[in-house]
C-alpha positions, 0 to 999 in steps of 0.5 A: 401294798405300800411301797414300805411294805414291799421293800420290807417283805423282800428285805425280810425274804431276801436280805442278801439277794440282789435287787440290782446292779448299777455300774457294777454295784450289787444292791441287795434287799437289805441295802435297799430297805436300809438306804430307802428308810434313812432318806426317808427318816430324814425326810420326815425330819425336815417336815416333809408329809404326806400329800406334799409335793417334791422335786428332785434334780439329781442324775441317775444314780443309786441316790436317785432311785434311794430318794424316789422309793423314800419319797413313795413311801 
């Protein structure tokens, strides 16, 4: 199953259920899906295509998680 399908399926099935907690911030499946989709869309607008190489330099943060999932998407 592709990352996108997995995230969408969980968003539809468990929208308000927490998927993880980061520094006391609760992230639901719906929030995760929306953030990943937003970043993924932005990367596509910048011209990122399948099989392009991407480097990420971020601290451990919510943005890091969202970005990794968006790139894998």
